[in-house]
ROPAMI-209452 format. One record per residue (C-alpha): x, y, z; residue in three letters. Coordinates in Angstrom, 3 decimals. Each point is the difference from the previous one (the first is absolute). Layout:
N
+----------+----------+----------+------+
:       c1 :       c2 :       c3 : guba :
+----------+----------+----------+------+
:        X :        Y :        Z :  Ala :
...
+----------+----------+----------+------+
This chain:
276
+----------+----------+----------+------+
:       c1 :       c2 :       c3 : guba :
+----------+----------+----------+------+
:   27.404 :   18.530 :   -7.153 :  Met :
:   -1.188 :    2.568 :   -2.604 :  Ala :
:    1.745 :   -1.886 :   -2.903 :  Asp :
:   -1.936 :   -3.444 :    0.777 :  Gln :
:   -3.701 :   -0.501 :   -0.502 :  Pro :
:   -1.865 :   -0.197 :    3.767 :  Glu :
:   -0.991 :   -3.401 :   -0.767 :  Asp :
:    3.402 :   -1.182 :    0.265 :  Leu :
:    1.129 :    1.793 :    3.045 :  Val :
:    1.558 :   -2.106 :    2.132 :  Ser :
:   -0.568 :   -1.244 :    3.665 :  Val :
:    3.160 :    1.115 :    0.949 :  Ser :
:   -0.580 :    4.052 :   -0.781 :  Phe :
:   -3.176 :   -0.193 :    2.471 :  Phe :
:    2.193 :   -1.741 :    2.373 :  Leu :
:    2.427 :    3.243 :   -0.184 :  Glu :
:   -2.768 :    2.178 :    0.367 :  Lys :
:   -1.442 :   -1.533 :    2.608 :  Asn :
:    3.638 :   -0.286 :    1.933 :  Lys :
:    0.552 :    3.913 :   -1.051 :  Ala :
:   -3.262 :    1.117 :    1.820 :  Ala :
:    0.177 :   -2.004 :    3.257 :  Gln :
:    2.115 :    1.990 :    3.132 :  Pro :
:    3.072 :   -1.642 :    0.546 :  Leu :
:    0.202 :   -2.908 :    2.751 :  Pro :
:    1.227 :    1.126 :    3.577 :  Phe :
:    3.664 :   -1.069 :    0.361 :  Arg :
:    0.687 :   -0.506 :    4.285 :  Pro :
:    3.093 :    2.095 :    1.483 :  Asn :
:    0.906 :   -1.832 :    2.953 :  Asn :
:    1.745 :    2.724 :    1.602 :  Leu :
:   -3.767 :    0.900 :    0.292 :  Leu :
:   -1.837 :   -2.486 :    0.824 :  Ser :
:    1.958 :   -3.519 :    0.650 :  Pro :
:   -3.412 :   -2.007 :   -0.129 :  Thr :
:   -0.902 :    1.084 :   -3.105 :  Cys :
:   -0.340 :   -2.572 :   -2.458 :  Thr :
:   -0.821 :    0.449 :   -3.464 :  Gln :
:   -2.935 :   -2.154 :   -1.103 :  Leu :
:    0.429 :   -2.181 :   -3.096 :  Pro :
:   -1.559 :    1.420 :   -3.266 :  Val :
:   -1.946 :   -2.968 :   -1.419 :  Arg :
:   -0.480 :    0.446 :   -3.478 :  Asn :
:   -0.280 :   -3.987 :   -1.369 :  Gln :
:   -2.899 :    1.272 :   -2.481 :  Asp :
:    2.483 :    1.170 :   -2.728 :  Phe :
:    2.679 :   -2.602 :    0.042 :  Asn :
:   -1.885 :   -2.786 :   -1.577 :  Asn :
:   -0.839 :    2.844 :   -2.837 :  Glu :
:    0.849 :   -2.558 :   -2.406 :  Gly :
:   -1.940 :   -2.984 :    0.930 :  Asp :
:   -3.269 :    0.274 :   -1.954 :  Asp :
:   -1.940 :   -2.554 :    2.388 :  Asp :
:    0.822 :    2.279 :    3.329 :  Ser :
:   -3.265 :    1.889 :   -0.360 :  Phe :
:   -2.760 :   -1.973 :   -0.341 :  Pro :
:    0.879 :   -2.496 :    2.308 :  Arg :
:   -0.204 :    2.595 :    2.947 :  Arg :
:   -1.996 :   -0.861 :    3.018 :  Lys :
:   -1.869 :    1.995 :    2.452 :  Gly :
:   -1.880 :    3.419 :    0.069 :  Ser :
:    0.509 :    2.232 :   -2.934 :  Leu :
:   -0.945 :    2.586 :    1.787 :  Gln :
:    1.997 :   -0.366 :    2.639 :  Ala :
:    3.073 :   -0.733 :   -1.970 :  Ser :
:   -0.503 :    3.354 :   -1.835 :  Met :
:    0.545 :    2.015 :    3.007 :  Met :
:    3.299 :   -1.516 :    0.636 :  Arg :
:    0.815 :    0.191 :   -3.748 :  Glu :
:    2.343 :    3.020 :   -1.864 :  Asp :
:   -2.090 :    1.934 :   -1.547 :  Lys :
:    0.578 :    2.907 :   -2.968 :  Cys :
:   -2.474 :    2.392 :    0.289 :  Gly :
:   -2.713 :   -1.525 :    1.038 :  Asn :
:    0.070 :   -3.066 :   -1.832 :  Phe :
:    1.919 :   -3.319 :    1.785 :  Pro :
:    3.603 :   -0.776 :   -2.011 :  Leu :
:   -1.228 :   -3.551 :   -0.170 :  Arg :
:   -2.666 :    0.938 :   -2.023 :  Leu :
:    1.778 :    2.170 :   -2.427 :  Ile :
:    2.425 :   -3.146 :   -0.363 :  Thr :
:   -3.012 :   -2.072 :   -0.808 :  Val :
:   -1.179 :    2.093 :   -2.415 :  Met :
:    3.376 :    0.528 :   -1.791 :  Val :
:    0.082 :   -3.787 :   -0.365 :  Lys :
:   -3.863 :    0.260 :   -1.381 :  Val :
:    1.270 :    2.193 :   -2.558 :  Ser :
:    2.924 :   -2.279 :   -0.657 :  Lys :
:   -2.127 :   -2.859 :   -0.626 :  Phe :
:   -2.315 :    2.232 :   -2.218 :  Leu :
:    2.892 :    0.595 :   -2.186 :  Asp :
:    1.105 :   -3.876 :   -0.470 :  Arg :
:   -3.767 :   -1.360 :   -0.312 :  Lys :
:    0.026 :    2.818 :   -2.549 :  Arg :
:    2.993 :   -1.431 :   -2.081 :  Thr :
:   -1.232 :   -3.638 :    0.617 :  Leu :
:   -3.507 :    1.040 :   -1.426 :  Val :
:    1.290 :    1.363 :   -2.871 :  Asp :
:    2.441 :   -3.084 :   -0.541 :  Arg :
:   -3.411 :   -1.882 :    0.393 :  Leu :
:   -1.596 :    1.808 :   -2.773 :  Arg :
:    2.775 :   -0.423 :   -2.580 :  Gln :
:   -0.101 :   -4.079 :    1.130 :  Lys :
:   -4.100 :    0.519 :   -0.844 :  Asn :
:    1.029 :    1.307 :   -3.398 :  Glu :
:    2.465 :   -2.273 :   -0.646 :  Ser :
:   -2.487 :   -3.260 :    1.081 :  Ala :
:   -2.554 :    1.354 :   -2.839 :  Glu :
:    2.379 :   -0.106 :   -2.546 :  Arg :
:    1.043 :   -2.836 :    0.804 :  Leu :
:   -3.489 :   -1.516 :    0.348 :  His :
:   -0.331 :    1.277 :   -3.290 :  Leu :
:    2.475 :   -1.279 :   -2.127 :  Glu :
:    0.629 :   -3.477 :    2.347 :  Phe :
:   -3.201 :   -0.472 :    1.788 :  Gly :
:   -0.067 :   -1.318 :    3.239 :  Asn :
:    3.455 :   -1.383 :    0.049 :  Cys :
:    2.576 :    2.286 :    1.829 :  Tyr :
:    3.826 :   -0.176 :    0.606 :  Gln :
:    1.078 :   -1.301 :    3.267 :  Pro :
:    2.037 :    2.548 :    0.646 :  Asp :
:   -2.777 :    2.849 :   -0.656 :  Phe :
:   -2.488 :   -1.931 :    2.305 :  Gln :
:    2.929 :    0.005 :    2.938 :  Ile :
:    0.300 :    3.477 :   -0.162 :  Leu :
:   -3.025 :    0.558 :   -0.251 :  Tyr :
:   -1.203 :   -1.875 :    2.906 :  Ala :
:    3.225 :    1.445 :    2.047 :  Arg :
:   -1.375 :    3.882 :   -1.141 :  Leu :
:   -3.263 :   -0.834 :    1.554 :  Val :
:    1.370 :   -1.224 :    3.462 :  Asn :
:    2.100 :    2.630 :    0.243 :  Lys :
:   -2.781 :    2.467 :   -0.637 :  Leu :
:   -2.503 :   -2.410 :    2.412 :  Ala :
:    2.718 :    0.234 :    2.894 :  Lys :
:    0.798 :    3.601 :   -0.164 :  Leu :
:   -4.056 :    0.423 :   -0.021 :  Asn :
:   -0.404 :   -1.787 :    3.617 :  Glu :
:    2.936 :    2.246 :    1.028 :  Gln :
:   -1.577 :    2.893 :   -0.755 :  Met :
:   -3.103 :   -1.232 :    1.629 :  Glu :
:    1.679 :   -0.099 :    3.362 :  Ser :
:    1.409 :    3.457 :   -0.308 :  Tyr :
:   -3.180 :    1.707 :   -1.294 :  Leu :
:   -1.649 :   -1.755 :    3.109 :  Lys :
:    2.476 :    2.152 :    2.499 :  Leu :
:   -0.471 :    2.970 :   -2.133 :  Val :
:   -3.297 :   -0.571 :    0.644 :  Ala :
:   -0.188 :   -0.380 :    3.620 :  Glu :
:    2.589 :    2.858 :    0.638 :  Tyr :
:   -3.073 :    2.194 :   -2.069 :  Gly :
:   -2.664 :   -1.063 :    2.322 :  Ser :
:    2.138 :    0.219 :    2.991 :  Thr :
:    1.014 :    4.009 :   -1.311 :  Leu :
:   -3.348 :    0.801 :   -1.289 :  Leu :
:   -2.660 :   -2.021 :    1.764 :  Pro :
:   -2.940 :    2.288 :   -1.702 :  His :
:    0.936 :    0.033 :   -3.109 :  Leu :
:    0.085 :   -3.917 :    0.339 :  Thr :
:   -2.882 :   -0.924 :    2.189 :  Glu :
:   -3.112 :   -1.669 :   -1.905 :  Val :
:   -2.883 :    1.284 :    0.901 :  Thr :
:   -2.636 :   -2.252 :   -0.665 :  Leu :
:   -3.113 :    2.314 :   -1.016 :  Thr :
:    2.190 :    1.549 :   -2.782 :  Ser :
:    0.407 :   -3.485 :   -1.829 :  Arg :
:   -3.132 :   -1.724 :   -0.853 :  Pro :
:    1.919 :   -3.469 :   -0.977 :  Glu :
:    1.764 :    0.460 :    4.004 :  Thr :
:   -3.062 :    0.656 :    1.353 :  Leu :
:   -1.871 :   -2.675 :   -1.235 :  Arg :
:    3.164 :   -2.338 :    0.700 :  Lys :
:   -0.369 :    1.247 :    3.958 :  Phe :
:   -3.711 :   -0.422 :   -0.099 :  Cys :
:    0.144 :   -3.756 :   -1.044 :  Leu :
:    2.358 :   -0.678 :    2.854 :  Ser :
:   -1.504 :    1.914 :    2.685 :  Arg :
:   -3.212 :   -1.691 :   -1.338 :  Ala :
:    1.692 :   -3.771 :    0.190 :  Thr :
:    1.299 :    0.898 :    3.595 :  Gln :
:   -3.915 :    1.082 :    1.424 :  Leu :
:   -1.149 :   -3.024 :   -1.681 :  Val :
:    2.530 :   -2.664 :    1.279 :  Lys :
:   -1.007 :    1.591 :    3.922 :  Gln :
:   -3.580 :   -0.588 :   -0.776 :  Cys :
:    0.601 :   -3.857 :   -0.872 :  Ile :
:   -0.147 :   -2.025 :    3.248 :  Pro :
:    3.205 :   -2.306 :    0.374 :  Pro :
:    0.196 :   -3.190 :   -1.952 :  Gly :
:   -3.038 :    0.734 :   -1.433 :  Met :
:    1.816 :    1.886 :   -3.376 :  Asp :
:    0.161 :   -3.571 :   -1.977 :  His :
:   -3.677 :   -0.781 :    0.232 :  Gly :
:   -0.871 :    3.036 :   -1.911 :  Leu :
:   -1.161 :    1.070 :   -3.312 :  Asp :
:    3.573 :    1.525 :   -1.118 :  Gln :
:   -2.516 :    1.412 :   -3.027 :  Gly :
:   -1.860 :    1.871 :    2.471 :  Ala :
:    2.813 :    1.177 :    2.226 :  Val :
:    1.633 :    1.302 :   -2.827 :  Glu :
:   -2.954 :    2.025 :   -0.781 :  Leu :
:   -0.245 :    1.516 :    3.527 :  Val :
:    3.301 :    1.016 :   -0.431 :  Val :
:   -0.259 :    1.933 :   -3.730 :  Ser :
:   -3.387 :    1.622 :    1.724 :  Met :
:    1.896 :    0.920 :    3.400 :  Cys :
:    2.946 :    1.500 :   -2.093 :  Ala :
:   -2.139 :    2.098 :   -2.250 :  Leu :
:   -2.185 :    1.085 :    2.996 :  Leu :
:    3.736 :    1.234 :    0.958 :  Leu :
:    0.945 :    1.827 :   -2.808 :  Gln :
:   -3.506 :    1.715 :   -0.043 :  Leu :
:    0.846 :    1.029 :    3.286 :  Arg :
:    3.476 :    1.402 :   -0.847 :  Ser :
:   -1.321 :    1.655 :   -2.818 :  Leu :
:   -2.472 :    1.809 :    1.677 :  Gly :
:    3.245 :    1.433 :    2.210 :  Gln :
:    2.269 :    1.366 :   -2.760 :  Gln :
:   -0.551 :    3.448 :   -1.155 :  Gln :
:    0.254 :   -0.662 :   -3.707 :  Thr :
:   -1.488 :   -2.543 :   -2.012 :  Leu :
:    1.516 :   -1.303 :   -3.006 :  Ser :
:   -2.078 :   -1.534 :   -2.909 :  Ala :
:    1.997 :   -3.093 :   -0.060 :  Tyr :
:   -0.779 :   -0.578 :    3.983 :  Asp :
:   -3.828 :   -0.236 :   -1.544 :  Val :
:    1.041 :   -2.260 :   -2.577 :  Arg :
:    1.509 :   -2.371 :    2.205 :  Leu :
:   -2.692 :   -0.138 :    2.796 :  Val :
:   -2.164 :   -0.833 :   -3.386 :  Asn :
:    2.681 :   -2.673 :   -1.194 :  Lys :
:   -0.098 :   -1.835 :    3.385 :  Val :
:   -3.821 :    0.155 :   -0.122 :  Leu :
:    0.140 :   -1.945 :   -3.602 :  Val :
:    2.598 :   -2.268 :    1.424 :  Glu :
:   -2.116 :   -1.021 :    2.885 :  Ile :
:   -2.901 :   -0.564 :   -2.152 :  Lys :
:    1.884 :   -2.193 :   -2.543 :  Asp :
:    0.645 :   -2.347 :    3.245 :  His :
:   -3.259 :   -0.386 :    0.829 :  Leu :
:   -2.668 :   -2.730 :   -1.032 :  Glu :
:   -2.377 :    0.907 :   -2.812 :  Pro :
:   -2.955 :   -0.100 :    2.212 :  Lys :
:    1.075 :    1.969 :    2.651 :  Val :
:    1.700 :    2.652 :   -2.381 :  Arg :
:   -3.781 :    1.959 :   -0.777 :  Gln :
:    0.025 :    0.527 :    4.058 :  Ser :
:    3.185 :    1.145 :    0.510 :  Phe :
:   -0.711 :    2.689 :   -2.864 :  Glu :
:   -2.762 :    0.844 :    1.766 :  Asp :
:    0.638 :    0.020 :    3.269 :  Ser :
:    3.651 :    0.930 :    0.374 :  Val :
:    1.568 :    1.677 :   -3.427 :  Glu :
:   -2.537 :    2.559 :    0.047 :  Val :
:    0.703 :    1.144 :    3.362 :  Ala :
:    3.953 :   -0.091 :   -0.603 :  Ile :
:   -0.504 :    2.005 :   -3.003 :  Arg :
:   -2.626 :    2.326 :    1.580 :  Arg :
:    2.618 :    0.558 :    2.671 :  Val :
:    2.928 :    0.506 :   -2.435 :  Thr :
:   -2.499 :    2.973 :   -1.804 :  Met :
:   -0.226 :    1.038 :    3.163 :  Ser :
:    3.473 :    0.474 :    0.632 :  Leu :
:    0.859 :    1.970 :   -3.409 :  Thr :
:   -3.429 :    2.064 :    0.177 :  Asn :
:    1.514 :    1.215 :    3.236 :  Asn :
:    3.614 :    0.958 :   -1.212 :  Gln :
:   -1.733 :    1.945 :   -3.130 :  Cys :
:   -2.192 :    1.903 :    1.997 :  Cys :
:    2.558 :    0.610 :    2.666 :  Ser :
:    2.437 :    1.734 :   -2.701 :  Gly :
:    2.213 :   -2.573 :   -0.488 :  Met :
:   -0.086 :   -1.547 :   -3.384 :  Pro :
:    0.775 :   -4.460 :   -0.299 :  Leu :
:    3.769 :   -0.126 :   -1.035 :  Ala :
:    0.961 :   -1.182 :   -3.169 :  Ser :
+----------+----------+----------+------+
């Protein structure tokens, strides 16, 4: 194992290491217990190890299947197998990208010499290389999704998204929530007769109020949070008609900016400066 790089360690190494750490299976003795029979050991997960499509097609709960899987240390062997395959995909992709870079350099030289006239053989080879790279990217994407699912199952506290920690995510969440609230307030059958521009304005204002409420509940307030609130105000004001824009600035925008300034001053007074 020490003679070869870590990224080239075969899957069989992890399998053998796991087998060595497992206790030997119980072999029944008919003289001791005539009615005792040995349960069959299911090891179907590794019979099709060479099939690249076996892992992305798995069904059912990933967390439940992890409880039944063999492990090497604290990591499922299937996860290690998938990561080894991803490593091989990356090596293959590096090779294809290098070849594609060489083809691009050759294409530039041909373009300088002959213009846009390329030989048919060169076009065929270039198209095959691009198709191989596209198929490889599709396969890698399926395996990377599986690795991400394992990661969220093994370490949920690291992959959990905190809505108030990311302003963009918070904004999208508030928009979705505001849309639901507005739909609940509209009587059945009346949605077609309403002005869609007015409905969108109400949704935007509700989302902004929800966003301000969430910012007030945060322990830290970043400068990007304040800029995002100001950006939302500008977007709402741009959708208004000129005759009501002045009223919006005097009645609504001033109040929103006062709330934002109050949140900023409260954090500064409490000894928690704005995060950059």
